[in-house]
ZAFISE-348440 format. One record per atom (N, C-alpha, C): x, z, y; residue in one letter. Coordinates in steps of 0.02 Angstrom, whole numbers, padded with zeros to 5 digits, always signed. Atoms other than C-alpha are relative to their C-alpha. Layout:
REM residues N
XZYA
...
//
This chain:
REM residues 74
-00016-00010+00059M
+06914+02499+04139M
-00037-00056-00049M
+00041+00044+00030T
+06772+02393+04082T
+00029-00075+00007T
-00036+00068-00002L
+06868+02237+04143L
+00063-00011-00046L
-00053+00011+00057Q
+07016+02284+04049Q
-00008-00013-00061Q
+00025+00011+00061I
+06934+02298+03892I
-00022-00072-00010I
+00019+00061+00017K
+06847+02140+03907K
+00072-00045+00006K
-00054+00036-00006K
+07011+02060+03961K
+00047+00004-00076K
-00044-00001+00068Q
+07096+02128+03796Q
-00049-00008-00065Q
+00047+00023+00062G
+06942+02072+03684G
-00023+00080-00036G
+00039-00074-00006A
+06814+02233+03652A
+00017-00006-00082A
-00005+00016+00075H
+06836+02182+03462H
+00064+00036-00016H
-00069-00048+00014R
+07012+02253+03460R
+00029+00043+00037R
-00031-00054-00036V
+07017+02391+03564V
-00046+00065-00021V
+00038-00051+00017E
+06966+02569+03509E
+00019+00047+00060E
-00001-00041-00065V
+06928+02680+03658V
+00008+00079-00033V
+00009-00077+00018R
+06971+02882+03642R
+00005+00031+00053R
+00015-00054-00048P
+06905+02982+03784P
+00022+00067-00008P
-00015-00059+00008D
+06966+03153+03811D
-00032+00036+00066D
+00017-00039-00063F
+06911+03290+03942F
+00024+00063-00011F
-00013-00059+00000V
+06980+03452+03976V
-00011+00043+00074V
+00029-00037-00069M
+06902+03592+04103M
+00064+00024+00034M
-00059-00049-00024V
+07044+03659+04218V
-00035+00026+00060V
+00036-00029-00060G
+06971+03779+04336G
-00068+00011-00010G
+00083-00001-00018D
+06798+03800+04393D
-00030-00049+00020D
+00022+00051-00038D
+06784+03649+04472D
+00023-00071-00015D
-00030+00040+00008K
+06899+03530+04401K
-00002-00030-00082K
-00019+00039+00069I
+06916+03401+04241I
+00047-00054+00006I
-00042+00069+00011I
+07050+03304+04186I
-00025-00046-00061I
+00027+00057+00046G
+06981+03142+04090G
+00058-00050-00028G
-00067+00045+00013S
+07114+03039+03993S
-00031-00059-00049S
+00033+00046+00058T
+07071+02888+03896T
+00063-00036-00018T
-00053+00041+00036K
+07189+02806+03771K
-00024-00059-00048K
+00022+00051+00032W
+07177+02645+03694W
+00058-00054-00027W
-00051+00033+00029L
+07280+02526+03580L
-00026-00066+00019L
+00016+00062-00031G
+07287+02350+03663G
+00015-00049-00050G
-00006+00049+00039A
+07271+02184+03574A
+00077-00015-00038A
-00054+00014+00021D
+07449+02168+03572D
+00043+00066-00029D
-00018-00052+00035G
+07482+02328+03486G
+00046+00058+00049G
-00030-00054-00049R
+07547+02432+03643R
-00051+00047+00024R
+00049-00067-00007R
+07472+02610+03679R
-00004+00000+00068R
+00013-00006-00060H
+07386+02625+03842H
-00037+00062+00012H
+00039-00063-00019E
+07332+02794+03945E
-00006-00008+00055E
+00010-00012-00079R
+07253+02832+04109R
-00047+00071+00003R
+00016-00057-00015F
+07208+02989+04182F
-00044+00008+00065F
+00035+00000-00056Q
+07081+03042+04314Q
-00024+00081+00003Q
+00013-00076+00006V
+07043+03218+04387V
-00074-00004+00042V
+00068-00012-00034V
+06868+03249+04433V
-00011+00069+00026V
+00016-00081-00038T
+06809+03396+04553T
-00076-00021+00011T
+00071-00024-00018I
+06637+03464+04547I
-00025+00027+00044I
+00025-00048-00050R
+06544+03528+04685R
-00086+00001+00006R
+00063-00002+00003D
+06367+03588+04681D
-00029-00049-00055D
+00045+00044+00051G
+06332+03503+04517G
+00012-00070+00000G
-00004+00075-00001K
+06394+03335+04569K
+00077-00025+00015K
-00054+00017-00018I
+06553+03236+04579I
+00024-00008+00067I
-00016+00004-00066A
+06631+03260+04745A
+00064-00050+00004A
-00058+00041-00020D
+06801+03174+04710D
+00026-00025-00066D
-00030+00010+00047L
+06882+03072+04577L
+00053-00041+00021L
-00074+00005-00010Q
+07075+03039+04573Q
+00039-00028-00056Q
-00034+00027+00060G
+07161+02919+04457G
+00076+00020+00012G
-00060-00044+00011C
+07333+02982+04396C
+00036-00049-00063C
-00033+00046+00046S
+07464+02881+04308S
+00029+00045-00061S
-00025-00045+00066S
+07528+03024+04188S
-00047+00063+00008S
+00035-00058+00010R
+07455+03185+04133R
+00032+00048+00049R
-00023-00038-00051R
+07586+03287+04225R
-00023-00004+00078R
+00019+00006-00082E
+07528+03209+04392E
-00074+00030-00002E
+00068-00034-00001A
+07350+03242+04352A
-00007+00068+00003A
+00000-00084-00021E
+07382+03424+04322E
+00019+00030+00050E
-00011-00021-00070R
+07471+03436+04483R
-00043-00015+00047R
+00052+00005-00047F
+07334+03373+04571F
-00055+00040+00005F
+00062-00054+00011A
+07208+03470+04487A
+00021+00074+00008A
-00019-00070-00009R
+07306+03635+04530R
-00013-00003+00084R
+00008+00003-00079R
+07293+03583+04713R
-00058+00052+00023R
+00062-00040-00015R
+07177+03689+04815R
-00030-00049+00040R
+00043+00050-00029S
+07026+03587+04888S
-00019+00025+00081S
//
Protein backbone atom coordinates (compact mmCIF):
# COMPACT_ATOMS: atom_id res chain seq x y z
CA UNK A 1 0.00 0.00 0.00
CA UNK A 2 2.82 2.40 0.83
CA UNK A 3 4.29 1.85 -2.62
CA UNK A 4 0.95 2.60 -4.25
CA UNK A 5 0.61 5.83 -2.25
CA UNK A 6 4.12 6.90 -3.22
CA UNK A 7 3.39 6.17 -6.88
CA UNK A 8 0.24 8.32 -6.74
CA UNK A 9 1.96 11.11 -4.82
CA UNK A 10 1.16 11.31 -1.10
CA UNK A 11 0.05 14.93 -1.33
CA UNK A 12 -2.82 13.94 -3.65
CA UNK A 13 -4.09 10.91 -1.74
CA UNK A 14 -6.54 10.88 1.16
CA UNK A 15 -6.60 7.41 2.74
CA UNK A 16 -9.67 6.33 4.72
CA UNK A 17 -9.21 3.09 6.69
CA UNK A 18 -12.19 1.27 8.23
CA UNK A 19 -12.30 -1.82 10.49
CA UNK A 20 -15.24 -4.08 11.37
CA UNK A 21 -15.11 -6.93 13.91
CA UNK A 22 -16.63 -10.11 12.48
CA UNK A 23 -17.12 -12.82 15.08
CA UNK A 24 -14.74 -13.29 18.00
CA UNK A 25 -11.49 -13.63 16.08
CA UNK A 26 -11.79 -11.91 12.69
CA UNK A 27 -11.59 -8.29 11.56
CA UNK A 28 -12.38 -6.98 8.08
CA UNK A 29 -10.26 -3.97 7.26
CA UNK A 30 -10.88 -1.79 4.25
CA UNK A 31 -8.95 1.12 2.85
CA UNK A 32 -10.42 3.63 0.42
CA UNK A 33 -8.63 6.38 -1.40
CA UNK A 34 -9.03 8.68 -4.34
CA UNK A 35 -6.17 8.46 -6.79
CA UNK A 36 -4.47 11.40 -8.44
CA UNK A 37 -6.43 10.56 -11.59
CA UNK A 38 -9.72 10.97 -9.68
CA UNK A 39 -10.51 7.24 -9.64
CA UNK A 40 -11.70 5.64 -6.40
CA UNK A 41 -9.71 2.67 -5.11
CA UNK A 42 -10.63 0.21 -2.37
CA UNK A 43 -8.86 -2.81 -0.87
CA UNK A 44 -10.04 -5.31 1.76
CA UNK A 45 -8.18 -7.50 4.24
CA UNK A 46 -9.40 -10.19 6.64
CA UNK A 47 -7.29 -10.39 9.80
CA UNK A 48 -7.55 -13.49 12.02
CA UNK A 49 -6.52 -13.05 15.66
CA UNK A 50 -5.37 -15.95 17.87
CA UNK A 51 -3.99 -15.56 21.38
CA UNK A 52 -3.92 -11.78 20.97
CA UNK A 53 -1.73 -11.93 17.84
CA UNK A 54 -2.33 -11.75 14.10
CA UNK A 55 -2.45 -15.36 12.93
CA UNK A 56 -3.50 -14.75 9.32
CA UNK A 57 -3.98 -11.87 6.89
CA UNK A 58 -5.91 -12.44 3.66
CA UNK A 59 -6.26 -9.81 0.95
CA UNK A 60 -9.58 -9.70 -0.92
CA UNK A 61 -10.72 -7.78 -3.99
CA UNK A 62 -14.25 -7.02 -2.75
CA UNK A 63 -16.18 -6.65 0.49
CA UNK A 64 -18.33 -9.65 -0.46
CA UNK A 65 -15.24 -11.83 -0.91
CA UNK A 66 -13.86 -10.61 2.44
CA UNK A 67 -17.14 -11.40 4.21
CA UNK A 68 -17.24 -14.91 2.70
CA UNK A 69 -13.65 -15.54 3.76
CA UNK A 70 -14.33 -14.23 7.29
CA UNK A 71 -17.30 -16.59 7.72
CA UNK A 72 -15.20 -19.68 6.98
CA UNK A 73 -14.27 -21.79 9.98
CA UNK A 74 -10.54 -21.97 10.78
